[in-house]
N, CA, C and O atoms as a GROMACS GRO file, in nm:
protein
  560
    1UNK      N    1   8.948  12.861   6.542
    1UNK     CA    2   8.816  12.753   6.512
    1UNK      C    3   8.911  12.606   6.523
    1UNK      O    4   8.888  12.517   6.605
    2UNK      N    5   8.982  12.605   6.457
    2UNK     CA    6   9.071  12.476   6.442
    2UNK      C    7   9.179  12.453   6.610
    2UNK      O    8   9.216  12.343   6.651
    3UNK      N    9   9.202  12.562   6.666
    3UNK     CA   10   9.257  12.542   6.788
    3UNK      C   11   9.163  12.487   6.903
    3UNK      O   12   9.191  12.420   7.002
    4UNK      N   13   9.042  12.536   6.858
    4UNK     CA   14   8.955  12.517   6.962
    4UNK      C   15   8.921  12.355   6.957
    4UNK      O   16   8.909  12.280   7.054
    5UNK      N   17   8.911  12.325   6.821
    5UNK     CA   18   8.855  12.201   6.814
    5UNK      C   19   8.978  12.073   6.846
    5UNK      O   20   8.963  11.954   6.874
    6UNK      N   21   9.089  12.149   6.828
    6UNK     CA   22   9.218  12.063   6.896
    6UNK      C   23   9.200  12.031   7.049
    6UNK      O   24   9.216  11.920   7.100
    7UNK      N   25   9.163  12.148   7.116
    7UNK     CA   26   9.143  12.145   7.248
    7UNK      C   27   9.040  12.031   7.280
    7UNK      O   28   9.072  11.925   7.334
    8UNK      N   29   8.921  12.065   7.243
    8UNK     CA   30   8.812  11.981   7.257
    8UNK      C   31   8.844  11.810   7.261
    8UNK      O   32   8.816  11.741   7.359
    9UNK      N   33   8.910  11.753   7.128
    9UNK     CA   34   8.944  11.673   7.120
    9UNK      C   35   9.037  11.624   7.200
    9UNK      O   36   9.030  11.505   7.230
   10UNK      N   37   9.133  11.699   7.245
   10UNK     CA   38   9.213  11.675   7.373
   10UNK      C   39   9.166  11.639   7.505
   10UNK      O   40   9.240  11.582   7.585
   11UNK      N   41   9.019  11.677   7.536
   11UNK     CA   42   8.950  11.683   7.630
   11UNK      C   43   8.893  11.493   7.608
   11UNK      O   44   8.888  11.414   7.702
   12UNK      N   45   8.859  11.461   7.473
   12UNK     CA   46   8.813  11.334   7.424
   12UNK      C   47   8.953  11.227   7.476
   12UNK      O   48   8.931  11.118   7.529
   13UNK      N   49   9.070  11.270   7.456
   13UNK     CA   50   9.175  11.193   7.498
   13UNK      C   51   9.190  11.164   7.582
   13UNK      O   52   9.224  11.046   7.598
   14UNK      N   53   9.176  11.256   7.700
   14UNK     CA   54   9.189  11.291   7.843
   14UNK      C   55   9.080  11.191   7.899
   14UNK      O   56   9.118  11.119   7.991
   15UNK      N   57   8.955  11.178   7.857
   15UNK     CA   58   8.869  11.085   7.912
   15UNK      C   59   8.881  10.958   7.862
   15UNK      O   60   8.798  10.875   7.900
   16UNK      N   61   8.994  10.913   7.758
   16UNK     CA   62   9.002  10.792   7.732
   16UNK      C   63   9.116  10.734   7.823
   16UNK      O   64   9.108  10.615   7.851
   17UNK      N   65   9.221  10.807   7.871
   17UNK     CA   66   9.277  10.787   7.959
   17UNK      C   67   9.236  10.757   8.107
   17UNK      O   68   9.282  10.674   8.186
   18UNK      N   69   9.143  10.843   8.121
   18UNK     CA   70   9.059  10.843   8.253
   18UNK      C   71   8.997  10.696   8.279
   18UNK      O   72   8.997  10.632   8.384
   19UNK      N   73   8.937  10.656   8.132
   19UNK     CA   74   8.848  10.523   8.135
   19UNK      C   75   8.942  10.405   8.145
   19UNK      O   76   8.888  10.303   8.188
   20UNK      N   77   9.084  10.396   8.111
   20UNK     CA   78   9.147  10.310   8.068
   20UNK      C   79   9.188  10.295   8.233
   20UNK      O   80   9.158  10.194   8.295
   21UNK      N   81   9.254  10.399   8.289
   21UNK     CA   82   9.309  10.390   8.440
   21UNK      C   83   9.185  10.320   8.531
   21UNK      O   84   9.203  10.240   8.624
   22UNK      N   85   9.040  10.374   8.476
   22UNK     CA   86   8.947  10.321   8.591
   22UNK      C   87   8.934  10.160   8.576
   22UNK      O   88   8.932  10.082   8.671
   23UNK      N   89   8.926  10.130   8.456
   23UNK     CA   90   8.912   9.985   8.424
   23UNK      C   91   9.063   9.920   8.487
   23UNK      O   92   9.047   9.814   8.546
   24UNK      N   93   9.152   9.952   8.483
   24UNK     CA   94   9.275   9.887   8.526
   24UNK      C   95   9.254   9.884   8.704
   24UNK      O   96   9.279   9.786   8.775
   25UNK      N   97   9.214   9.989   8.740
   25UNK     CA   98   9.177  10.016   8.879
   25UNK      C   99   9.069   9.892   8.947
   25UNK      O  100   9.073   9.848   9.061
   26UNK      N  101   8.982   9.858   8.848
   26UNK     CA  102   8.872   9.798   8.877
   26UNK      C  103   8.925   9.647   8.888
   26UNK      O  104   8.889   9.579   8.983
   27UNK      N  105   9.008   9.596   8.791
   27UNK     CA  106   9.061   9.511   8.811
   27UNK      C  107   9.166   9.468   8.939
   27UNK      O  108   9.177   9.354   8.985
   28UNK      N  109   9.235   9.579   8.982
   28UNK     CA  110   9.282   9.532   9.095
   28UNK      C  111   9.178   9.558   9.176
   28UNK      O  112   9.198   9.472   9.261
   29UNK      N  113   9.086   9.612   9.209
   29UNK     CA  114   9.013   9.597   9.320
   29UNK      C  115   8.934   9.454   9.329
   29UNK      O  116   8.884   9.415   9.434
   30UNK      N  117   8.930   9.367   9.181
   30UNK     CA  118   8.914   9.259   9.201
   30UNK      C  119   8.990   9.165   9.262
   30UNK      O  120   8.952   9.063   9.320
   31UNK      N  121   9.119   9.212   9.242
   31UNK     CA  122   9.270   9.127   9.280
   31UNK      C  123   9.234   9.130   9.436
   31UNK      O  124   9.227   9.028   9.505
   32UNK      N  125   9.210   9.268   9.487
   32UNK     CA  126   9.215   9.320   9.654
   32UNK      C  127   9.108   9.230   9.733
   32UNK      O  128   9.116   9.187   9.848
   33UNK      N  129   8.988   9.211   9.625
   33UNK     CA  130   8.881   9.132   9.708
   33UNK      C  131   8.891   9.007   9.707
   33UNK      O  132   8.825   8.947   9.792
   34UNK      N  133   8.974   8.931   9.613
   34UNK     CA  134   9.019   8.829   9.596
   34UNK      C  135   9.123   8.772   9.697
   34UNK      O  136   9.132   8.662   9.752
   35UNK      N  137   9.186   8.869   9.701
   35UNK     CA  138   9.314   8.862   9.828
   35UNK      C  139   9.259   8.850   9.988
   35UNK      O  140   9.294   8.762  10.067
   36UNK      N  141   9.179   8.945  10.011
   36UNK     CA  142   9.087   8.947  10.134
   36UNK      C  143   9.024   8.822  10.148
   36UNK      O  144   9.040   8.769  10.258
   37UNK      N  145   8.949   8.756  10.058
   37UNK     CA  146   8.883   8.627  10.075
   37UNK      C  147   8.981   8.534  10.086
   37UNK      O  148   8.968   8.446  10.170
   38UNK      N  149   9.096   8.538  10.002
   38UNK     CA  150   9.187   8.413  10.034
   38UNK      C  151   9.252   8.410  10.209
   38UNK      O  152   9.277   8.312  10.278
   39UNK      N  153   9.264   8.535  10.236
   39UNK     CA  154   9.287   8.516  10.399
   39UNK      C  155   9.186   8.538  10.466
   39UNK      O  156   9.203   8.596  10.574
   40UNK      N  157   9.062   8.503  10.429
   40UNK     CA  158   8.923   8.544  10.532
   40UNK      C  159   8.977   8.496  10.651
   40UNK      O  160   8.993   8.577  10.742
   41UNK      N  161   9.008   8.375  10.668
   41UNK     CA  162   9.006   8.313  10.862
   41UNK      C  163   9.088   8.407  10.909
   41UNK      O  164   9.037   8.482  10.992
   42UNK      N  165   9.230   8.433  10.873
   42UNK     CA  166   9.282   8.525  10.962
   42UNK      C  167   9.244   8.652  10.995
   42UNK      O  168   9.264   8.720  11.096
   43UNK      N  169   9.162   8.683  10.849
   43UNK     CA  170   9.126   8.823  10.878
   43UNK      C  171   8.993   8.880  10.957
   43UNK      O  172   8.948   8.992  10.978
   44UNK      N  173   8.954   8.749  10.990
   44UNK     CA  174   8.820   8.728  11.086
   44UNK      C  175   8.872   8.699  11.252
   44UNK      O  176   8.791   8.665  11.338
   45UNK      N  177   8.968   8.711  11.270
   45UNK     CA  178   9.026   8.688  11.366
   45UNK      C  179   8.973   8.816  11.472
   45UNK      O  180   8.916   8.920  11.441
   46UNK      N  181   9.008   8.776  11.582
   46UNK     CA  182   8.935   8.899  11.678
   46UNK      C  183   9.048   8.997  11.686
   46UNK      O  184   9.010   9.112  11.708
   47UNK      N  185   9.173   8.982  11.675
   47UNK     CA  186   9.253   9.085  11.655
   47UNK      C  187   9.257   9.184  11.529
   47UNK      O  188   9.277   9.305  11.519
   48UNK      N  189   9.235   9.100  11.454
   48UNK     CA  190   9.190   9.193  11.298
   48UNK      C  191   9.047   9.219  11.252
   48UNK      O  192   9.024   9.290  11.154
   49UNK      N  193   8.966   9.169  11.312
   49UNK     CA  194   8.826   9.160  11.288
   49UNK      C  195   8.764   9.325  11.232
   49UNK      O  196   8.721   9.362  11.123
   50UNK      N  197   8.784   9.393  11.353
   50UNK     CA  198   8.745   9.548  11.345
   50UNK      C  199   8.817   9.617  11.217
   50UNK      O  200   8.747   9.677  11.136
   51UNK      N  201   8.942   9.610  11.200
   51UNK     CA  202   9.023   9.670  11.083
   51UNK      C  203   9.000   9.611  10.963
   51UNK      O  204   9.021   9.673  10.859
   52UNK      N  205   8.956   9.490  10.964
   52UNK     CA  206   8.941   9.402  10.829
   52UNK      C  207   8.802   9.466  10.781
   52UNK      O  208   8.784   9.500  10.664
   53UNK      N  209   8.708   9.478  10.881
   53UNK     CA  210   8.560   9.553  10.852
   53UNK      C  211   8.560   9.664  10.781
   53UNK      O  212   8.510   9.683  10.670
   54UNK      N  213   8.616   9.735  10.848
   54UNK     CA  214   8.632   9.914  10.783
   54UNK      C  215   8.704   9.889  10.669
   54UNK      O  216   8.641   9.922  10.570
   55UNK      N  217   8.808   9.845  10.646
   55UNK     CA  218   8.891   9.801  10.518
   55UNK      C  219   8.778   9.748  10.401
   55UNK      O  220   8.769   9.809  10.295
   56UNK      N  221   8.701   9.642  10.428
   56UNK     CA  222   8.622   9.615  10.326
   56UNK      C  223   8.506   9.707  10.307
   56UNK      O  224   8.450   9.693  10.198
   57UNK      N  225   8.462   9.786  10.378
   57UNK     CA  226   8.404   9.919  10.387
   57UNK      C  227   8.424  10.005  10.287
   57UNK      O  228   8.344  10.040  10.201
   58UNK      N  229   8.548  10.041  10.304
   58UNK     CA  230   8.627  10.134  10.272
   58UNK      C  231   8.640  10.088  10.125
   58UNK      O  232   8.603  10.164  10.037
   59UNK      N  233   8.692   9.963  10.094
   59UNK     CA  234   8.679   9.903   9.968
   59UNK      C  235   8.560   9.932   9.880
   59UNK      O  236   8.565   9.990   9.771
   60UNK      N  237   8.442   9.881   9.948
   60UNK     CA  238   8.325   9.890   9.870
   60UNK      C  239   8.279  10.046   9.837
   60UNK      O  240   8.216  10.070   9.734
   61UNK      N  241   8.316  10.147   9.930
   61UNK     CA  242   8.294  10.279   9.863
   61UNK      C  243   8.375  10.328   9.773
   61UNK      O  244   8.332  10.399   9.683
   62UNK      N  245   8.514  10.292   9.786
   62UNK     CA  246   8.571  10.312   9.674
   62UNK      C  247   8.543  10.304   9.529
   62UNK      O  248   8.553  10.384   9.436
   63UNK      N  249   8.492  10.135   9.544
   63UNK     CA  250   8.408  10.092   9.437
   63UNK      C  251   8.299  10.153   9.367
   63UNK      O  252   8.291  10.149   9.245
   64UNK      N  253   8.189  10.227   9.463
   64UNK     CA  254   8.099  10.303   9.441
   64UNK      C  255   8.141  10.395   9.367
   64UNK      O  256   8.089  10.421   9.258
   65UNK      N  257   8.262  10.469   9.428
   65UNK     CA  258   8.303  10.586   9.357
   65UNK      C  259   8.362  10.599   9.205
   65UNK      O  260   8.346  10.689   9.122
   66UNK      N  261   8.432  10.480   9.199
   66UNK     CA  262   8.473  10.437   9.071
   66UNK      C  263   8.375  10.408   8.969
   66UNK      O  264   8.400  10.439   8.853
   67UNK      N  265   8.258  10.348   9.001
   67UNK     CA  266   8.148  10.336   8.899
   67UNK      C  267   8.081  10.469   8.868
   67UNK      O  268   8.055  10.498   8.751
   68UNK      N  269   8.055  10.539   8.957
   68UNK     CA  270   8.008  10.672   8.970
   68UNK      C  271   8.077  10.754   8.906
   68UNK      O  272   8.011  10.844   8.853
   69UNK      N  273   8.222  10.758   8.885
   69UNK     CA  274   8.303  10.854   8.818
   69UNK      C  275   8.294  10.798   8.687
   69UNK      O  276   8.287  10.881   8.597
   70UNK      N  277   8.292  10.660   8.649
   70UNK     CA  278   8.287  10.616   8.524
   70UNK      C  279   8.182  10.672   8.436
   70UNK      O  280   8.199  10.714   8.321
   71UNK      N  281   8.043  10.668   8.522
   71UNK     CA  282   7.921  10.713   8.445
   71UNK      C  283   7.953  10.835   8.430
   71UNK      O  284   7.945  10.866   8.311
   72UNK      N  285   7.995  10.948   8.518
   72UNK     CA  286   8.005  11.053   8.481
   72UNK      C  287   8.134  11.098   8.349
   72UNK      O  288   8.131  11.191   8.268
   73UNK      N  289   8.228  11.004   8.367
   73UNK     CA  290   8.322  11.024   8.245
   73UNK      C  291   8.237  11.014   8.109
   73UNK      O  292   8.240  11.093   8.015
   74UNK      N  293   8.158  10.892   8.122
   74UNK     CA  294   8.087  10.838   7.988
   74UNK      C  295   8.012  10.941   7.943
   74UNK      O  296   8.001  10.974   7.825
   75UNK      N  297   7.958  10.995   8.040
   75UNK     CA  298   7.826  11.099   7.992
   75UNK      C  299   7.914  11.246   7.939
   75UNK      O  300   7.868  11.314   7.848
   76UNK      N  301   8.021  11.276   7.997
   76UNK     CA  302   8.104  11.381   7.992
   76UNK      C  303   8.153  11.341   7.834
   76UNK      O  304   8.150  11.439   7.760
   77UNK      N  305   8.189  11.239   7.781
   77UNK     CA  306   8.282  11.212   7.675
   77UNK      C  307   8.170  11.206   7.534
   77UNK      O  308   8.204  11.232   7.419
   78UNK      N  309   8.038  11.165   7.574
   78UNK     CA  310   7.933  11.185   7.509
   78UNK      C  311   7.886  11.335   7.444
   78UNK      O  312   7.844  11.369   7.334
   79UNK      N  313   7.908  11.390   7.538
   79UNK     CA  314   7.878  11.579   7.493
   79UNK      C  315   8.004  11.610   7.441
   79UNK      O  316   8.010  11.732   7.426
   80UNK      N  317   8.114  11.553   7.405
   80UNK     CA  318   8.221  11.601   7.366
   80UNK      C  319   8.174  11.620   7.191
   80UNK      O  320   8.209  11.722   7.131
   81UNK      N  321   8.113  11.539   7.137
   81UNK     CA  322   8.091  11.563   6.967
   81UNK      C  323   7.991  11.654   6.961
   81UNK      O  324   8.009  11.742   6.877
   82UNK      N  325   7.857  11.663   7.048
   82UNK     CA  326   7.772  11.767   7.049
   82UNK      C  327   7.832  11.888   7.043
   82UNK      O  328   7.786  11.970   6.964
   83UNK      N  329   7.934  11.917   7.117
   83UNK     CA  330   8.008  12.065   7.117
   83UNK      C  331   8.111  12.100   7.030
   83UNK      O  332   8.151  12.213   7.001
   84UNK      N  333   8.155  11.976   6.984
   84UNK     CA  334   8.206  12.010   6.828
   84UNK      C  335   8.126  12.057   6.708
   84UNK      O  336   8.154  12.145   6.626
   85UNK      N  337   7.997  11.959   6.718
   85UNK     CA  338   7.923  12.019   6.615
   85UNK      C  339   7.842  12.148   6.641
   85UNK      O  340   7.813  12.222   6.546
   86UNK      N  341   7.806  12.177   6.768
   86UNK     CA  342   7.730  12.320   6.782
   86UNK      C  343   7.803  12.427   6.786
   86UNK      O  344   7.744  12.534   6.769
   87UNK      N  345   7.954  12.428   6.809
   87UNK     CA  346   8.048  12.526   6.782
   87UNK      C  347   7.991  12.651   6.866
   87UNK      O  348   7.972  12.760   6.812
   88UNK      N  349   7.964  12.625   7.019
   88UNK     CA  350   7.897  12.718   7.050
   88UNK      C  351   7.991  12.716   7.190
   88UNK      O  352   8.027  12.619   7.258
   89UNK      N  353   8.017  12.858   7.205
   89UNK     CA  354   8.127  12.878   7.305
   89UNK      C  355   8.119  12.873   7.452
   89UNK      O  356   8.208  12.856   7.536
   90UNK      N  357   7.977  12.892   7.465
   90UNK     CA  358   7.925  12.860   7.609
   90UNK      C  359   7.936  12.724   7.619
   90UNK      O  360   8.041  12.701   7.678
   91UNK      N  361   7.864  12.595   7.583
   91UNK     CA  362   7.878  12.472   7.586
   91UNK      C  363   8.040  12.428   7.591
   91UNK      O  364   8.076  12.346   7.675
   92UNK      N  365   8.122  12.478   7.512
   92UNK     CA  366   8.251  12.474   7.525
   92UNK      C  367   8.324  12.489   7.657
   92UNK      O  368   8.403  12.412   7.711
   93UNK      N  369   8.276  12.609   7.697
   93UNK     CA  370   8.317  12.629   7.847
   93UNK      C  371   8.268  12.551   7.931
   93UNK      O  372   8.347  12.487   8.001
   94UNK      N  373   8.147  12.537   7.944
   94UNK     CA  374   8.069  12.428   8.026
   94UNK      C  375   8.134  12.318   8.034
   94UNK      O  376   8.140  12.262   8.143
   95UNK      N  377   8.195  12.262   7.923
   95UNK     CA  378   8.288  12.119   7.894
   95UNK      C  379   8.389  12.142   7.981
   95UNK      O  380   8.406  12.067   8.078
   96UNK      N  381   8.470  12.249   7.956
   96UNK     CA  382   8.604  12.254   8.034
   96UNK      C  383   8.577  12.274   8.183
   96UNK      O  384   8.655  12.239   8.271
   97UNK      N  385   8.462  12.330   8.203
   97UNK     CA  386   8.448  12.311   8.341
   97UNK      C  387   8.438  12.176   8.431
   97UNK      O  388   8.496  12.147   8.535
   98UNK      N  389   8.324  12.089   8.338
   98UNK     CA  390   8.302  11.962   8.387
   98UNK      C  391   8.425  11.894   8.369
   98UNK      O  392   8.458  11.819   8.461
   99UNK      N  393   8.508  11.904   8.260
   99UNK     CA  394   8.622  11.828   8.256
   99UNK      C  395   8.749  11.853   8.382
   99UNK      O  396   8.817  11.761   8.428
  100UNK      N  397   8.760  12.007   8.423
  100UNK     CA  398   8.804  12.022   8.568
  100UNK      C  399   8.763  11.930   8.675
  100UNK      O  400   8.840  11.847   8.724
  101UNK      N  401   8.639  11.946   8.710
  101UNK     CA  402   8.538  11.903   8.818
  101UNK      C  403   8.570  11.723   8.818
  101UNK      O  404   8.585  11.651   8.916
  102UNK      N  405   8.571  11.688   8.687
  102UNK     CA  406   8.591  11.526   8.714
  102UNK      C  407   8.742  11.500   8.710
  102UNK      O  408   8.782  11.384   8.718
  103UNK      N  409   8.819  11.592   8.698
  103UNK     CA  410   8.978  11.586   8.705
  103UNK      C  411   9.000  11.576   8.858
  103UNK      O  412   9.078  11.490   8.898
  104UNK      N  413   8.945  11.649   8.939
  104UNK     CA  414   8.929  11.658   9.061
  104UNK      C  415   8.881  11.522   9.126
  104UNK      O  416   8.934  11.468   9.223
  105UNK      N  417   8.792  11.485   9.069
  105UNK     CA  418   8.719  11.366   9.124
  105UNK      C  419   8.807  11.247   9.105
  105UNK      O  420   8.824  11.164   9.195
  106UNK      N  421   8.861  11.238   8.990
  106UNK     CA  422   8.948  11.146   8.968
  106UNK      C  423   9.056  11.148   9.049
  106UNK      O  424   9.099  11.042   9.095
  107UNK      N  425   9.111  11.264   9.076
  107UNK     CA  426   9.230  11.254   9.150
  107UNK      C  427   9.204  11.214   9.284
  107UNK      O  428   9.282  11.135   9.338
  108UNK      N  429   9.090  11.265   9.354
  108UNK     CA  430   9.055  11.217   9.497
  108UNK      C  431   9.029  11.083   9.484
  108UNK      O  432   9.067  11.020   9.583
  109UNK      N  433   8.969  11.003   9.382
  109UNK     CA  434   8.970  10.858   9.363
  109UNK      C  435   9.063  10.814   9.376
  109UNK      O  436   9.089  10.754   9.480
  110UNK      N  437   9.147  10.827   9.280
  110UNK     CA  438   9.283  10.778   9.314
  110UNK      C  439   9.340  10.771   9.427
  110UNK      O  440   9.399  10.665   9.451
  111UNK      N  441   9.342  10.854   9.508
  111UNK     CA  442   9.407  10.869   9.637
  111UNK      C  443   9.342  10.796   9.735
  111UNK      O  444   9.427  10.746   9.808
  112UNK      N  445   9.218  10.766   9.772
  112UNK     CA  446   9.118  10.714   9.840
  112UNK      C  447   9.160  10.545   9.772
  112UNK      O  448   9.164  10.451   9.851
  113UNK      N  449   9.181  10.528   9.666
  113UNK     CA  450   9.203  10.374   9.635
  113UNK      C  451   9.348  10.348   9.678
  113UNK      O  452   9.377  10.274   9.773
  114UNK      N  453   9.424  10.404   9.612
  114UNK     CA  454   9.548  10.395   9.662
  114UNK      C  455   9.585  10.371   9.810
  114UNK      O  456   9.666  10.288   9.850
  115UNK      N  457   9.508  10.463   9.890
  115UNK     CA  458   9.544  10.465  10.041
  115UNK      C  459   9.468  10.326  10.111
  115UNK      O  460   9.518  10.263  10.204
  116UNK      N  461   9.339  10.292  10.047
  116UNK     CA  462   9.292  10.133  10.046
  116UNK      C  463   9.352  10.022  10.042
  116UNK      O  464   9.360   9.930  10.123
  117UNK      N  465   9.398  10.040   9.927
  117UNK     CA  466   9.512   9.936   9.853
  117UNK      C  467   9.620   9.933   9.945
  117UNK      O  468   9.635   9.822   9.997
  118UNK      N  469   9.712  10.035   9.986
  118UNK     CA  470   9.835  10.033  10.097
  118UNK      C  471   9.762   9.936  10.197
  118UNK      O  472   9.798   9.818  10.204
  119UNK      N  473   9.639   9.992  10.288
  119UNK     CA  474   9.606   9.937  10.389
  119UNK      C  475   9.621   9.784  10.386
  119UNK      O  476   9.680   9.717  10.470
  120UNK      N  477   9.562   9.742  10.284
  120UNK     CA  478   9.480   9.602  10.257
  120UNK      C  479   9.624   9.521  10.223
  120UNK      O  480   9.642   9.413  10.279
  121UNK      N  481   9.727   9.574  10.132
  121UNK     CA  482   9.861   9.498  10.128
  121UNK      C  483   9.948   9.476  10.257
  121UNK      O  484  10.030   9.385  10.271
  122UNK      N  485   9.914   9.585  10.362
  122UNK     CA  486  10.006   9.602  10.495
  122UNK      C  487   9.931   9.477  10.556
  122UNK      O  488   9.997   9.377  10.585
  123UNK      N  489   9.823   9.480  10.571
  123UNK     CA  490   9.761   9.407  10.694
  123UNK      C  491   9.778   9.234  10.597
  123UNK      O  492   9.783   9.130  10.661
  124UNK      N  493   9.784   9.235  10.476
  124UNK     CA  494   9.790   9.095  10.433
  124UNK      C  495   9.972   9.042  10.444
  124UNK      O  496  10.012   8.927  10.459
  125UNK      N  497  10.044   9.148  10.433
  125UNK     CA  498  10.147   9.131  10.451
  125UNK      C  499  10.227   9.073  10.596
  125UNK      O  500  10.327   9.005  10.617
  126UNK      N  501  10.132   9.134  10.671
  126UNK     CA  502  10.156   9.132  10.834
  126UNK      C  503  10.119   8.969  10.846
  126UNK      O  504  10.198   8.886  10.890
  127UNK      N  505   9.990   8.939  10.798
  127UNK     CA  506   9.946   8.787  10.822
  127UNK      C  507  10.048   8.705  10.749
  127UNK      O  508  10.088   8.609  10.815
  128UNK      N  509  10.110   8.719  10.612
  128UNK     CA  510  10.183   8.621  10.583
  128UNK      C  511  10.340   8.608  10.652
  128UNK      O  512  10.413   8.509  10.650
  129UNK      N  513  10.363   8.736  10.713
  129UNK     CA  514  10.477   8.731  10.798
  129UNK      C  515  10.451   8.647  10.914
  129UNK      O  516  10.542   8.574  10.954
  130UNK      N  517  10.367   8.646  10.957
  130UNK     CA  518  10.298   8.586  11.054
  130UNK      C  519  10.313   8.430  11.050
  130UNK      O  520  10.376   8.353  11.122
  131UNK      N  521  10.229   8.409  10.936
  131UNK     CA  522  10.243   8.224  10.865
  131UNK      C  523  10.402   8.166  10.851
  131UNK      O  524  10.456   8.061  10.885
  132UNK      N  525  10.443   8.277  10.791
  132UNK     CA  526  10.602   8.236  10.767
  132UNK      C  527  10.669   8.199  10.921
  132UNK      O  528  10.730   8.093  10.934
  133UNK      N  529  10.655   8.284  11.028
  133UNK     CA  530  10.726   8.271  11.120
  133UNK      C  531  10.669   8.174  11.180
  133UNK      O  532  10.748   8.105  11.245
  134UNK      N  533  10.517   8.128  11.186
  134UNK     CA  534  10.498   7.963  11.237
  134UNK      C  535  10.536   7.891  11.186
  134UNK      O  536  10.583   7.802  11.256
  135UNK      N  537  10.544   7.875  11.063
  135UNK     CA  538  10.616   7.768  10.970
  135UNK      C  539  10.738   7.724  11.016
  135UNK      O  540  10.762   7.609  11.054
  136UNK      N  541  10.842   7.848  11.012
  136UNK     CA  542  10.949   7.838  11.083
  136UNK      C  543  10.980   7.763  11.233
  136UNK      O  544  11.057   7.675  11.269
  137UNK      N  545  10.869   7.854  11.304
  137UNK     CA  546  10.892   7.756  11.469
  137UNK      C  547  10.826   7.580  11.470
  137UNK      O  548  10.845   7.480  11.539
  138UNK      N  549  10.742   7.618  11.352
  138UNK     CA  550  10.719   7.466  11.400
  138UNK      C  551  10.802   7.361  11.324
  138UNK      O  552  10.774   7.242  11.335
  139UNK      N  553  10.912   7.405  11.242
  139UNK     CA  554  11.029   7.311  11.188
  139UNK      C  555  11.112   7.307  11.268
  139UNK      O  556  11.190   7.215  11.247
  140UNK      N  557  11.137   7.377  11.368
  140UNK     CA  558  11.283   7.360  11.449
  140UNK      C  559  11.194   7.276  11.585
  140UNK      O  560  11.257   7.236  11.684
   0.00000   0.00000   0.00000
């Protein structure tokens, strides 16, 4: 009984880690949106427009995924005390299955978020390098 309780409490701890990670990634997302808006003129140029449009769409998709995942985790987390109180093996089994499904969703979310973040950083880096080169050319 106690071992089972410890495992269920471990699920709660895992959920808290996910929630903290999602909050941090949400802050990163806000930063990425600010970064994109800061370089709006360069990103809306004919050369980068289509790429930028796709990136913004993907960023919004990832944002939506994060919101849905957060809701799913919160709901899952609310079920944990109920399972502890009920002491029902079937409910506990269902809780573990849900935990595994959320783990897969979370890993997928992280991969997609990191992919979008990497693409945004790459394009902004390119813009900044071009600006630097232009500044150097203007000085000479």
